[in-house]
C-alpha positions as CSV (number, residue, x, y, z in Angstrom):
1,M,-17.9,18.3,-47.3
2,T,-16.1,21.7,-47.2
3,P,-18.7,24.3,-46.4
4,R,-19.2,27.5,-48.7
5,R,-21.1,30.3,-48.5
6,P,-21.5,33.9,-50.4
7,S,-18.3,35.8,-51.0
8,G,-20.3,39.2,-51.9
9,R,-18.5,39.5,-55.6
10,G,-20.4,36.7,-57.2
11,G,-18.4,33.8,-55.9
12,V,-18.1,31.4,-53.3
13,S,-15.6,31.1,-50.5
14,V,-14.1,28.6,-47.8
15,S,-14.9,28.5,-44.4
16,L,-12.0,26.6,-42.8
17,F,-11.4,26.5,-38.7
18,P,-8.0,26.7,-37.4
19,R,-8.0,24.4,-34.0
20,L,-4.8,23.3,-31.9
21,R,-4.1,19.7,-32.8
22,D,-5.2,17.1,-29.9
23,G,-2.1,16.3,-27.7
24,V,-1.1,20.4,-28.2
25,V,-0.8,22.3,-25.1
26,L,-0.2,26.0,-24.6
27,R,1.1,27.5,-20.9
28,R,1.3,30.8,-20.0
29,R,2.4,32.1,-16.4
30,S,1.9,35.6,-15.8
31,G,3.5,37.6,-12.8
32,T,6.4,35.0,-12.0
33,A,9.4,36.2,-9.6
34,F,11.7,34.8,-11.7
35,R,10.9,35.3,-15.6
36,Q,12.0,33.1,-18.3
37,P,10.9,32.6,-22.0
38,A,9.1,29.5,-20.9
39,D,6.6,31.9,-19.4
40,R,4.5,31.5,-22.7
41,C,5.4,28.6,-24.6
42,G,3.5,25.9,-26.5
43,T,4.1,22.0,-26.7
44,G,4.0,20.7,-30.2
45,L,2.5,17.4,-31.1
46,S,6.0,16.2,-31.8
47,G,7.0,16.9,-27.9
48,R,9.1,20.3,-29.3
49,V,8.5,23.2,-26.9
50,Y,8.5,26.3,-28.5
51,D,9.0,30.2,-26.8
52,L,6.1,32.4,-27.6
53,E,5.5,36.4,-27.9
54,D,2.2,37.2,-26.4
55,A,0.6,38.1,-29.9
56,S,1.5,34.5,-31.1
57,F,-0.1,33.0,-27.6
58,N,-3.2,34.7,-28.1
59,F,-3.6,33.9,-31.7
60,L,-3.0,30.2,-30.9
61,K,-5.3,30.4,-28.1
62,A,-7.7,31.7,-30.4
63,C,-7.5,28.5,-32.6
64,D,-10.2,26.9,-31.0
65,G,-12.1,25.2,-34.0
66,R,-15.1,27.4,-33.5
67,S,-13.3,30.7,-35.1
68,S,-12.9,30.8,-39.0
69,I,-10.2,31.6,-40.6
70,E,-11.8,35.0,-41.8
71,A,-12.5,35.7,-38.0
72,L,-9.0,35.4,-37.0
73,K,-7.9,37.5,-39.9
74,R,-10.1,40.2,-38.5
75,R,-8.6,39.9,-34.9
76,F,-5.0,39.3,-36.0
77,P,-4.2,41.5,-38.8
78,D,-0.7,41.7,-37.7
79,L,-0.4,38.0,-38.0
80,L,-2.7,37.2,-41.1
81,E,-2.9,39.0,-44.1
82,A,-6.2,40.4,-44.9
83,D,-6.3,39.9,-48.8
84,A,-5.1,36.4,-48.2
85,S,-7.6,33.9,-49.4
86,A,-8.3,31.1,-46.8
87,E,-7.1,28.5,-48.8
88,R,-3.4,29.8,-48.9
89,L,-3.5,30.9,-45.2
90,A,-4.5,27.4,-44.5
91,R,-1.5,25.9,-47.0
92,E,0.7,28.0,-45.2
93,I,-0.1,26.9,-41.9
94,A,0.3,23.4,-42.4
95,E,3.3,24.2,-44.3
96,D,5.0,26.1,-41.8
97,P,7.1,23.8,-38.9
98,T,6.1,25.2,-36.2
99,L,2.3,26.1,-36.8
100,G,1.9,23.0,-38.1
101,D,3.2,21.1,-35.1
102,L,0.8,23.1,-33.2
103,V,-2.6,23.5,-35.7
104,E,-4.7,21.8,-37.8
105,I,-7.3,23.3,-40.5
106,A,-10.6,21.3,-39.9
107,P,-13.0,22.0,-43.1
108,A,-16.0,22.6,-40.4
109,P,-16.0,24.2,-37.0
110,R,-14.4,21.2,-34.5
111,P,-14.0,22.5,-30.8
112,A,-10.6,22.2,-29.6
113,N,-10.2,21.3,-25.5
114,P,-10.2,23.9,-23.7
115,R,-8.1,22.2,-21.4
116,Q,-5.2,22.4,-23.8
117,V,-4.5,25.8,-22.5
118,V,-3.8,26.8,-19.2
119,E,-3.0,30.5,-17.8
120,N,-2.0,31.0,-14.0
121,A,-0.3,33.7,-11.6
122,G,2.0,33.8,-9.0
123,L,4.5,31.0,-9.5
124,T,7.6,31.8,-8.0
125,A,9.1,30.0,-11.7
126,A,7.5,28.2,-14.2
127,C,6.5,24.3,-13.2
128,R,7.2,22.4,-16.3
129,V,7.9,19.0,-16.2
130,A,6.9,16.7,-13.7
131,V,8.9,13.4,-12.9
132,W,6.0,11.4,-10.8
133,H,7.1,7.9,-8.9
134,L,3.7,6.6,-9.1
135,V,4.6,3.4,-8.0
136,S,7.4,2.4,-5.5
137,A,7.5,-1.4,-6.0
138,C,10.0,-2.7,-8.5
139,D,10.5,-6.4,-9.7
140,L,14.4,-5.7,-9.6
141,R,16.9,-4.5,-7.5
142,C,19.3,-2.3,-9.0
143,R,22.9,-1.6,-8.1
144,H,22.3,2.2,-9.4
145,C,18.8,3.1,-8.1
146,Y,19.0,6.6,-6.6
147,L,16.0,6.2,-4.9
148,G,17.9,3.5,-2.7
149,D,15.9,1.7,0.1
150,S,14.1,4.6,1.5
151,S,10.9,4.3,3.1
152,A,7.9,4.8,0.9
153,G,5.2,6.5,1.9
154,K,1.3,5.8,1.4
155,P,0.4,4.2,-1.9
156,Y,-1.5,5.9,-4.8
157,T,-4.6,4.9,-5.5
158,A,-7.2,5.8,-8.2
159,K,-8.5,8.5,-5.8
160,T,-5.5,10.3,-5.3
161,A,-3.8,9.9,-8.2
162,L,-6.4,11.8,-10.0
163,A,-6.2,14.4,-7.5
164,T,-2.3,15.0,-8.4
165,V,-3.4,15.0,-12.0
166,R,-5.8,18.2,-11.5
167,N,-3.4,19.8,-9.6
168,L,-0.3,18.7,-12.1
169,H,-2.9,20.3,-15.1
170,A,-3.4,23.6,-12.7
171,I,-0.1,24.3,-12.1
172,G,0.8,23.9,-15.8
173,V,3.1,21.6,-16.4
174,E,4.0,20.6,-19.9
175,G,4.4,17.0,-19.6
176,V,4.2,14.0,-16.9
177,R,7.2,11.8,-16.8
178,L,5.4,8.8,-15.0
179,S,8.1,6.5,-12.7
180,G,8.6,4.1,-10.2
181,G,9.6,1.3,-8.8
182,E,8.2,0.1,-12.0
183,T,5.1,1.3,-13.0
184,T,3.8,-2.0,-14.8
185,L,3.5,-3.8,-11.7
186,R,0.3,-1.7,-10.9
187,P,-1.7,-1.7,-13.9
188,G,-5.0,-0.6,-12.8
189,L,-3.6,2.2,-11.4
190,L,-1.5,2.9,-14.6
191,R,-4.5,3.0,-16.7
192,A,-6.3,5.4,-14.4
193,T,-3.7,7.3,-14.2
194,T,-3.0,8.2,-17.9
195,D,-6.6,7.6,-19.0
196,A,-6.7,10.9,-16.2
197,L,-3.5,12.6,-17.8
198,A,-5.2,12.7,-21.4
199,R,-8.4,13.9,-20.1
200,D,-6.4,17.0,-18.5
201,C,-4.7,17.0,-22.1
202,L,-0.9,16.3,-20.2
203,P,1.2,15.0,-22.6
204,F,3.1,11.6,-20.5
205,S,5.7,9.2,-20.6
206,L,6.7,6.4,-19.2
207,N,9.7,4.7,-17.4
208,S,10.1,0.9,-17.4
209,N,12.8,-1.9,-17.0
210,A,10.7,-3.9,-19.3
211,A,11.9,-6.8,-17.9
212,G,8.4,-8.0,-17.1
213,D,4.7,-7.8,-19.1
214,V,4.5,-4.5,-21.0
215,S,0.9,-5.5,-22.4
216,V,-0.3,-3.0,-20.2
217,I,2.3,-0.1,-21.9
218,I,0.8,-0.9,-25.6
219,E,-2.7,-0.4,-24.8
220,I,-2.0,3.0,-23.2
221,F,-0.1,3.9,-25.9
222,R,-3.2,2.5,-28.4
223,R,-5.7,4.8,-26.1
224,H,-3.9,7.6,-26.1
225,P,-2.2,8.2,-29.3
226,A,-1.9,11.8,-29.0
227,Y,-0.8,12.3,-25.3
228,A,1.4,8.7,-25.0
229,R,4.6,10.2,-25.9
230,F,7.5,7.4,-25.6
231,V,8.7,4.8,-23.1
232,Q,12.1,4.8,-21.7
233,V,14.0,1.6,-21.0
234,S,17.0,1.1,-19.7
235,I,19.7,-1.0,-20.7
236,D,22.9,-1.1,-18.9
237,G,25.2,-3.0,-21.1
238,P,25.4,-6.4,-23.0
239,G,24.3,-9.0,-21.6
240,E,25.4,-10.1,-18.3
241,A,26.5,-6.8,-17.6
242,H,23.2,-5.3,-17.5
243,D,22.3,-8.4,-15.1
244,S,24.9,-7.7,-12.4
245,M,23.7,-3.9,-12.3
246,R,19.8,-5.0,-12.2
247,G,20.0,-8.1,-10.0
248,R,18.6,-10.6,-11.7
249,K,19.8,-12.9,-14.3
250,G,18.2,-12.6,-17.6
251,A,17.0,-9.4,-17.1
252,Y,18.5,-8.2,-20.5
253,A,17.2,-10.7,-22.1
254,A,13.7,-9.8,-21.2
255,S,14.2,-6.5,-21.9
256,M,15.7,-7.0,-25.3
257,R,13.0,-9.0,-25.9
258,N,10.1,-6.5,-24.7
259,I,11.9,-3.4,-26.6
260,R,11.3,-5.3,-29.7
261,R,7.9,-6.1,-29.2
262,L,6.9,-2.3,-28.1
263,L,8.9,-1.0,-31.4
264,K,6.5,-4.0,-33.3
265,A,3.6,-1.9,-31.5
266,K,4.6,1.3,-33.0
267,V,5.3,2.6,-29.4
268,P,8.2,5.1,-29.2
269,V,11.2,3.5,-27.3
270,T,13.8,5.5,-25.6
271,V,17.3,3.7,-24.3
272,V,19.2,4.7,-21.6
273,S,22.4,3.4,-20.7
274,M,24.0,4.3,-17.5
275,M,27.9,4.2,-17.5
276,H,29.7,1.5,-15.3
277,R,32.7,-0.8,-15.8
278,G,30.5,-3.9,-16.4
279,W,30.3,-2.6,-20.1
280,L,33.9,-1.0,-20.6
281,G,35.2,-1.9,-23.7
282,R,32.2,-3.1,-24.8
283,E,30.8,-0.5,-26.2
284,A,30.1,-1.8,-29.9
285,E,28.3,-4.8,-28.7
286,L,25.7,-2.8,-27.2
287,F,25.3,-0.4,-30.0
288,D,24.7,-3.3,-32.3
289,A,22.3,-4.7,-30.2
290,L,20.4,-2.0,-29.9
291,A,20.7,-0.5,-33.8
292,G,19.9,-4.1,-34.5
293,A,16.9,-3.8,-32.4
294,R,15.8,-0.3,-34.5
295,V,16.0,1.7,-31.7
296,R,16.1,5.5,-32.7
297,H,16.8,7.1,-29.7
298,W,19.9,6.3,-27.3
299,A,21.2,8.1,-24.1
300,V,24.3,7.4,-22.1
301,E,24.4,8.6,-18.9
302,L,26.4,8.6,-15.5
303,P,24.7,7.3,-12.5
304,V,23.6,10.1,-10.0
305,A,25.9,9.9,-7.2
306,A,22.6,9.0,-4.7
307,G,21.1,5.9,-2.8
308,R,22.3,2.4,-3.4
309,W,25.1,4.0,-6.0
310,Q,26.2,6.1,-3.4
311,E,26.2,3.3,-0.9
312,G,27.9,0.1,-1.9
313,A,28.0,-0.3,-5.6
314,R,30.6,2.5,-6.2
315,C,33.0,-0.6,-7.3
316,L,31.6,-0.2,-10.5
317,A,32.0,3.8,-11.2
318,L,33.9,5.0,-14.2
319,D,37.1,7.4,-13.0
320,R,37.4,10.4,-15.8
321,E,40.4,8.2,-18.0
322,G,36.9,5.2,-17.8
323,V,34.4,7.8,-18.8
324,E,36.6,9.3,-21.4
325,A,37.5,6.2,-23.4
326,M,33.6,5.1,-23.5
327,S,32.6,8.6,-24.3
328,L,35.6,8.4,-27.5
329,R,34.9,4.8,-28.6
330,L,30.9,5.7,-28.4
331,A,31.5,8.6,-30.4
332,R,33.7,6.8,-33.0
333,L,30.8,4.3,-33.6
334,V,28.6,7.0,-33.8
335,R,30.1,9.0,-36.7
336,R,31.3,5.9,-38.3
337,R,27.7,4.4,-38.6
338,A,25.6,7.5,-39.2
339,G,22.1,7.0,-39.1
340,A,21.9,4.0,-37.0
341,F,19.9,6.2,-34.4
342,A,18.1,9.0,-34.9
343,V,19.4,10.6,-31.5
344,F,22.6,9.5,-29.8
345,E,23.7,11.1,-26.2
346,I,26.5,11.4,-24.0
347,N,25.3,13.1,-20.9
348,Q,26.8,16.6,-21.1
349,V,29.4,15.4,-23.4
350,L,28.2,14.7,-27.2
351,R,24.5,14.8,-28.9
352,V,23.5,13.8,-32.4
353,P,22.4,16.1,-33.8
354,P,23.3,18.9,-32.0
355,E,20.3,20.1,-29.9
356,C,19.7,24.2,-30.9
357,G,18.3,26.9,-28.8
358,E,19.5,25.4,-25.2
359,L,19.5,27.6,-22.8
360,Q,23.1,28.6,-21.3
361,K,23.5,29.6,-17.7
362,D,26.4,32.4,-16.9
363,R,27.3,33.6,-13.4
364,R,23.9,35.4,-12.7
365,S,22.0,32.3,-13.5
366,P,20.7,30.6,-10.4
367,V,22.2,27.7,-10.0
368,C,20.0,25.3,-10.5
369,L,18.3,27.0,-14.0
370,H,19.1,23.7,-16.2
371,H,16.5,21.6,-13.5
372,L,14.4,24.6,-12.6
373,G,11.4,23.5,-13.8
374,L,11.3,20.3,-13.0
375,L,8.9,18.8,-10.2
376,T,9.4,15.8,-8.6
377,I,6.6,14.0,-7.1
378,G,6.8,10.6,-4.8
379,E,4.7,8.7,-2.5
380,R,6.2,10.8,0.3
381,G,5.1,14.2,-1.1
382,L,6.5,17.1,-3.3
383,S,10.6,17.4,-3.4
384,F,13.9,18.8,-4.7
385,C,16.0,16.1,-6.1
386,S,18.1,13.7,-3.4
387,I,21.0,15.7,-3.8
388,F,19.6,18.8,-3.9
389,G,17.7,17.7,-0.4
390,D,21.0,16.2,1.0
391,A,22.9,19.0,0.7
392,F,20.7,21.4,2.2
393,G,19.2,19.8,4.8
394,P,15.8,17.7,5.2
395,E,13.7,20.8,5.6
396,L,14.0,21.1,1.9
397,T,13.4,17.6,0.4
398,E,9.6,16.6,1.6
399,F,6.7,18.8,1.0
400,T,3.0,18.4,1.1
401,P,1.2,15.2,-0.7
402,S,0.9,15.9,-4.1
403,Y,-3.1,15.1,-3.6
404,Y,-3.4,17.8,-1.2
405,G,-5.7,20.8,-2.6
406,R,-4.2,23.1,-5.0
407,K,-3.2,25.9,-2.4
408,A,-1.0,23.4,-1.1
409,F,0.2,22.0,-4.1
410,F,1.4,25.7,-5.3
411,R,2.8,26.7,-2.2
412,A,5.3,23.6,-1.9
413,W,6.3,24.6,-5.5
414,N,7.0,27.6,-4.9
415,S,9.1,26.9,-2.1
416,I,11.1,24.5,-3.9
417,A,11.6,27.2,-7.1
418,G,12.7,29.8,-4.5
419,A,15.3,27.9,-2.9
420,R,16.4,26.9,-6.7
421,V,16.6,30.6,-7.4
422,G,18.1,31.6,-4.1
423,R,21.6,31.3,-5.0
424,R,23.5,32.2,-8.0
425,V,26.2,30.3,-9.9
426,G,29.0,33.3,-9.5
427,D,28.0,33.0,-6.0
428,N,30.3,30.4,-6.0
429,P,34.1,31.8,-6.3
430,A,35.5,28.6,-7.8
431,C,33.1,29.6,-10.6
432,R,34.0,33.2,-11.4
433,A,37.4,32.3,-12.8
434,C,37.4,28.8,-13.8
435,R,37.7,28.2,-17.2
436,L,35.1,25.8,-18.0
437,M,32.5,28.1,-16.9
438,A,31.0,28.0,-20.5
439,V,31.2,24.1,-20.8
440,C,30.6,23.1,-17.1
441,Q,27.8,25.3,-16.4
442,G,28.3,26.1,-12.9
443,G,27.5,22.4,-11.8
444,C,24.9,20.9,-9.4
445,P,24.7,22.5,-5.9
446,G,24.7,19.5,-4.1
447,H,28.0,18.0,-5.6
448,Y,30.1,21.4,-4.3
449,E,32.6,20.4,-1.5
450,D,30.8,22.7,0.4
451,P,27.2,22.8,-0.8
452,S,26.1,25.2,2.2
453,T,28.4,28.2,1.4
454,F,28.8,27.4,-2.6
455,S,32.1,27.3,-2.6
456,G,35.1,24.8,-4.1
457,C,34.2,22.6,-7.6
458,D,31.8,20.5,-8.5
459,Q,33.6,17.7,-9.6
460,H,31.3,15.4,-11.1
461,A,30.7,18.4,-13.6
462,R,34.4,19.3,-14.1
463,M,34.8,15.5,-15.0
464,L,32.0,15.5,-17.4
465,A,33.3,19.5,-19.3
466,E,37.0,18.0,-19.9
467,V,35.9,14.8,-21.0
468,R,33.0,16.7,-23.6
469,L,36.4,19.0,-24.9
470,S,38.7,15.8,-25.0
471,V,36.2,14.0,-27.3
472,A,35.6,17.3,-29.3
473,R,39.3,17.3,-30.0
474,A,39.2,14.0,-30.8
475,I,36.6,13.8,-33.3
476,V,36.8,16.6,-35.3
């Protein structure tokens, strides 16, 4: 029942209590050396991230489930109309697309979890997303695995995983991607880790090949509906094209069967497909299979030029003509069958629907800006991406284990972030007068011909930029 109190005018008024929705996180980083709009942000229950002004952040922080709308009106007169009734303000909050994603209205005090809000200081740059290779073991041997056959470090235990979660919460990441190897091979560790992430109010997603038993994934999503966001499954072509890339006969059938099982259990699934010669010309076949399984989000990408793909499987790599042909056929399929997927994207080439508000680099931007807030964690410690490490030497590749103390964790991140912001796109002479700069975005430092001096062109990013322009012209 809604509590009521005397209004002082012979009537009654309603006391309502705004609170952050379960699954929402607020992050404020003060004193960052490299400032970004994301230094103050909120991640909604939808997964969308909103950049916030200080006043908005303070208001959302005050939506703690203890303070009534009347109290918040007195504290935030510039944001809440003094003469508006609590009912009207509650209705406006619920109907606002942003506020409704972040805040709910309780009819009685219902405290929000204080761990949903993290504020810290002294970071070189905001640490936003962690990709955590929780398990190094895998039941497949993928020809394009960017981790390759490098020796793993000390496997995670429940104790070291919990310490890692505490560090991730303290540094203020907005979300965690749990990857491998294959995380489902250690279900006990996966349960303990996701339980800890949910307790510390850290949204998470899972990467899986879905070729084995996915029961633990379904269980985790049922246990943590506010913080478990989606599962990413790789399908690298129809039938034997996928099996060849994944190194196991029958992997395609098993993964497709488990995708249907996950979707039936209401687990959101994103499918990622790597471009390669094995399914060139068979795009419609894979399109039909995924659409028929009711997959709603499909992303098509190029394999990373690292690990096994760099070492021995390049015979399957597409040249520019192949990437363009596959991209065009996929783009035309998506146009003809609008609505088959809620989201469809080709890496740096096409996204339907278009993404709004994407941060664009210019010649003054750090060369690694698009991945500036990304932290990679594995059994050997915190690290850069492998390409960056290969380009600039082993001293920039591996740092302290993720479960050491908070000071060591912060110090390692600041070393990583400092190196990323230490070079600007304009430091590369090849970018200064390039007509493709707005599309290519300066590329990746690890792909330059001479990365140590940032000279030369990133041919990978250039190819994608040229394909993007070709596709745009062809489908107008």
